[in-house]
C-alpha positions in Angstrom: 0.0 0.1 0.0 1.5 3.5 -1.1 1.6 6.3 1.2 -1.2 8.0 -0.2 -3.5 5.2 0.3 -2.4 4.9 3.7 -3.2 8.5 4.7 -6.4 8.4 2.9 -7.4 5.3 4.9 -6.2 7.2 8.0 -8.3 10.4 7.2 -11.3 8.0 6.7 -10.8 6.6 10.1 -10.3 9.8 11.7 -13.4 11.2 9.7 -15.5 8.3 11.4 -14.1 8.6 14.9 -15.0 12.4 14.7 -18.6 11.5 13.7 -18.9 9.2 16.4 -17.5 11.4 19.0 -19.7 14.1 18.1 -23.1 12.0 18.0 -21.9 10.8 21.5 -21.1 14.3 22.6 -24.6 15.7 21.5 -26.4 13.2 23.6 -24.0 13.6 26.6 -24.2 17.5 26.5 -28.1 17.1 26.2 -27.9 15.3 29.7 -25.5 17.5 31.1 -27.4 20.8 30.4 -30.6 19.1 31.6 -28.9 18.5 35.0 -27.3 21.9 35.2 -30.9 23.4 34.5 -32.9 21.7 36.8 -30.6 20.3 39.8 -28.8 22.4 42.4 -25.7 20.9 44.4 -22.1 21.2 44.8 -21.3 18.9 42.1 -23.7 20.4 39.8 -21.9 24.0 40.2 -18.7 22.2 39.0 -20.8 20.9 36.2 -22.2 24.3 35.1 -18.5 25.6 35.2 -17.3 22.7 33.0 -20.3 23.6 30.5 -19.1 27.3 30.7 -15.6 26.3 30.1 -16.7 24.3 26.9 -18.2 27.4 25.5 -15.6 29.9 26.4 -12.4 28.3 27.9 -10.5 31.5 28.0 -13.0 33.2 30.3 -14.0 30.2 32.2 -10.9 28.0 32.7 -11.7 24.6 34.2 -9.5 22.3 36.1 -9.6 18.9 34.9 -9.1 17.7 38.6 -12.4 18.7 39.2 -13.7 15.8 37.2 -12.9 13.9 40.1 -15.6 15.8 42.4 -18.6 14.4 40.3 -20.5 11.2 40.0 -19.0 8.9 37.4 -21.9 9.2 35.0 -21.6 13.0 35.0 -17.7 12.7 34.3 -18.3 10.1 31.7 -20.4 12.5 29.8 -18.1 15.4 30.3 -15.3 13.1 28.8 -17.5 12.4 25.9 -17.8 16.1 25.4 -13.8 16.6 25.6 -13.6 13.9 23.2 -15.7 15.9 20.6 -14.0 19.0 21.6 -10.7 17.3 20.7 -12.1 16.4 17.1 -13.0 20.2 16.5 -15.7 19.7 13.9 -18.2 21.9 15.5 -18.7 23.9 18.7 -20.6 21.8 21.3 -23.2 24.2 21.8 -24.3 23.5 18.2 -24.7 19.9 18.7 -27.9 20.4 20.8 -31.3 22.5 20.0 -31.0 26.1 21.5 -27.4 24.8 22.8 -26.2 28.5 23.1 -29.2 30.1 24.4 -29.2 27.1 26.9 -25.6 27.5 27.9 -26.0 31.4 28.5 -28.9 30.7 30.8 -26.8 28.2 32.8 -23.8 30.7 33.1 -26.2 33.3 34.2 -28.2 31.2 36.5 -24.5 29.8 38.1 -23.2 33.2 38.4 -20.6 32.7 35.7 -20.2 36.3 34.0 -18.0 37.8 31.1 -16.1 40.5 32.4 -17.0 43.0 29.8 -20.8 42.3 29.7 
């Protein structure tokens, strides 16, 4: 197999992995948004911070060690979102209906504000 064929095969594999990662992240983000919109606890504040970081990581940096402070199901969904971010095919908020509006509302509800707003 020549180098071009190998590279083409790798690119096709990566495209499939990116597609699967985004599909899984869309479902995971929906679950995480629902929790942040309907629950109120310390681990949900950590989750809301994570959601804010996926939307604007420069303004809301997230300490990855905080993954240890939430339930396993929640951290599993957070990791699925990180995998989709790694592939960079689309912003996470675009993977769910009304994602941007929902994330902005969560940020407001949990006190995550932009310095210039």
